[in-house]
C-alpha positions, 0 to 999 in steps of 0.5 A: 918324219911326219905322221901317217894321218892319211894311211890311218883315216881308214881306221875311223870306219870303226866309228863311221856311220855309214859303213855296212857290216854283214855280221847282222846276217844281212848287209847293215849300216853301223849307224842302224846298230846300238852296239859297240862295233869295230872294223878292222880293215885291210889297211889296219891289218897290212900296218899291224906288226901282228903275226896271227888273227888273235894278236890282231884282234887282241889289240882292240878293246875289250879282248885279251888273249890266252896263248899256251906256246906262242907259236902260230896261234896254236892253242890260243883263245880270245876272251871278250869282256872277262870270261876267263878260261871260258872266253872262247866258249862265249865269243861266237867267231864267224868266218863269212858269216858261218860259225867256226866254234865247234861243239867241243873244247879244241877252240878256232883253228886260227891258223886255217885263215891267214892274214893275207886272205882277209878283207876285215874284221867285224866286231860286235860287242854285247850282241848276238844272242837273237841273231845266232844263239848259243855262244854268242854271249860276249859278242861276235867276230866276224872274219870277212874274206876278200870276194871273189868278184873282184874284177880283173886278175891278181896273183900274190906270193908271200914268204916269211922267215922268223926266229925259232927256225919259222918259215911261212909261205902263201900263194893267193890268185883271183880272177873276176870277169862280169858275173863270174869270180874265183879266188884261191889260196895255199898256205904252209907254216913250219916252226921249232917253236919257242919251247922244247918239243913244240914243233908245229907244222900247218898247211891250208887250202881255200877256194872260193867261187861266186856267180852274180845271178841278176838280183841274186847271187850264188856262192860256194866256199871250200876249205881244208887244213892240217896241223901236226903239233908237238905239246911241251906242257907247262913249267912247274912251280911249288915253292914249298919244295923249292921247285921252279922250273920257270925260272931254271928252264923256261924253255924246256918241256915237261911233257917231251912225248905229248903230240896232237894232230888235226885234219879238217875240211869244210864246204859251203854253198849259199844263194841270196835273192832280191824280190824288190826291196826284200832279201832271201838267203839260204845257206847249207854248210858241212864241216868235219874234223879228225883229231888225235892226241897222245899224253904220256902222263908219266907212264900212264898214257891216253891216246884219243882219236876224236871225230866231229861233224857238222851239218847245217842249213841256215834260211833267212829273210829280210823285209823293209816295210815302212819304217821297220826292216824285219829279219827273220831266220831259222838255224838248224845244226847237227853235230855228231861227235865220235871219240875213241879212247885207249892207251897207246896208238897201236891199240887203237884198233880195239879201244877201250872206250867208243864215245858218241854224243850227238846234239840238234839244235833248231833256233827260230829269230826275228830282229826288228829295226825301226827308224823312229826318226832320221837320227833315231833307231830302235831295235828288238828281237827274240829267239827261241832254240832247241837243243836235243842230246844223246850220248852212248858209251861202249866198252871193251873190258878185253881191250889191251889198255882197259884196266879199270875202265867202265862205260857211262850210262846212256843219256838223252835229254832236250833243252830249251832256251831263249834270247832277247834284245832291246836297243837304241841309238840316237845321233845327236849331231854329225860328230856325236852319237850314243846308244844303249841296250839290254839283251839275254843271251845263252850257252849250251854244254858241249860234247867234251863238257859232257862226258867226264868222270864222277867222284869215283873216277867213273865216266858219266854223261854230265849234261848241265843246265844252259848258261844264260847272262843278262847284258846291259851297256850304254856308250857314246862315240865322236867322230870328226875325219880321222879323229875318233872316240868312244866310251862304253860302260857294260854289265854282264850278269852271269847264271849257271856259267858252264865250267870245269871244276878241277876241285872235285875228285876226278875231273867233273864239270859244273854250273858255277854260282852267279857271276858278274862282269862289269866295266869300262872300254875307251877307245880313241884314234887321233891321226896316226895314233890309237889307243884303247883301254879296258877296265874289267871287274869279274866277280862271283857273287856268291856260292861255294865250290863242292870240292872233295876231301881228296883235293884242296878242300870241300864246299869252298866259298867263292863269293866276292872273289875275282874271276880267274884269267881276267886282267882288271886293266888292259892298255893298248897303244898303236902308231904309224909314221911315214918316215918316207913316201914309201917307207912306214914304221909302225909300233904297238905296245900291250900292257896287262895287269896281274890275273888270277890263276886258272883253277884258283876260283877261292883266290887262295894260291898266293900267286897271281900271273904277274902283269906284263907289257909287250912292245912290237914294231914293224918297218915296211917298204913298199915298192910297185911290185910288192912290199918288204917288211921286218918285224921285232916282236917283244922288243924289250925282251919280256919274260912273260906268260898269260896262262897259268893253272893251279893245281887241284891237289897241292895247295902251293903248286901250279904250272905256267906257260912261257911265251917268246922272248924277242923274236925276229921276222922277215916278209917278202910279198909280190903282187901281180 
């Protein structure tokens, strides 16, 4: 058995100084960016035992995942650098440079991006507020799909069967000749899921076309996705009355009648033109999403039909001038959120409430990268952004589902925010480099954080103050062939954090008191081994939660308390061996320390999400015609969960979301 050093050498691109990435709006060399950057290559993806994008990305330093069901990343979110339950709203996810984060709380539809369609994943930690604005607080994840201009033709078929009646298939085809190329994919997934009432059905399709036009290029991209999923809810635990559904029936369903569906479509056209050394690019995007959900709530049901539309225009210009490279651009986004609410699906023809929320944002940005010397690069940037909101709520008192319904007063408001960054990167020797940066980023409130209930359970629009954050970080990197290491120290001070506040009567939102995330990130690669460790200390610095006499309490102090859902320690280890010329064995260990439960900002529950560790392995056999692979996830059969929520009304009651035990999978790929 020999170490697959050659196979893993490509992973060192994470630290290489001459690698191009596209997350900075134009292709840019990593050596010119003062930030902690990781590139996950196609080789990394094929070697990994990860089944979904969140599983793959959460193996990188600084990331944790919150997975409700462990069923093809349905209702899974990623958290970078310790934002906890709002991690998905503070890390910006891009697909080929296009924003995937929506103007609601539904999260990224990870299953609409199969692993087989990805060329690489670019991760830029702690930077993004200047170039992308709203939501790029902790960093950026840019998912780059396979280029339509790859010469020649190819055809691939993938099939997978796994535990819990899981079946998955994908067909991918590409054709490129001269200046024209196209690729397309079809993907389908079916699984009963680990839990009862958790069947998941998903399909998606993509089509990409590209024309190379002299010194320019025209791109057209289309996508559609559909999901139907059953929602089992959590397992309740309340020690004071001897209730422990997690231990007695961890696979059961607390909500056997709940379900949700989603249908989405997207289209994009982009054009790039070079004028000598200058580059101009413009992109126009349209996206719509139709979501339906039913929650029985013990005989007091609610049914929602939510529609979300995005229209955006993003022109930008890159101009090299002497030792400067200036990127300037404008981002125009228009969101339209429409929600019809009633008690049962059959009553949707006459909904009790029809909610409309619009958001228009306009952002202007400028980033200057200055090459002071061949080994020292400085970057400085500024962004101004304006968000205009309007909201209306129409109620039908005679609707079948209307008992005590009312309408929220209309609202209209304009908010303004700014972001800045200043960084430096210096290469000491061909093996050693260091960087330091400081910056400010922000987040605006989204639709589902705007429309909530007041203290009397009446609906209202709550347009909270924008959230802001100041980040300071510094790091050093070492690289020698397939060996590499990086150490980064960071601190993020957060103000007016936008957060769901379950301690008020009803459900309300609030701007939290100041908090701080700080810590260290350590990474190392040595031939066939990879290690990543993150220490994160997330604390509230001061203040109280308003609370309510109908909930756990009022004016609850949280100063000095730990932010929920943020583990202090997280370790990832991965290794790969070529046991034969075409046979590879890969393995990964994820170890996570204990976490405070969601909703437990005062840290008074007396129970925490237990520490856990999970081992995954994958055996791959490569043939001239394709590959066969077998996976074993959660090898040691760990009983664990990474999300749990505290009751707002019963002091010792909480709900946990169990994740799958040991599971098996078999993959077959044909490549022509």
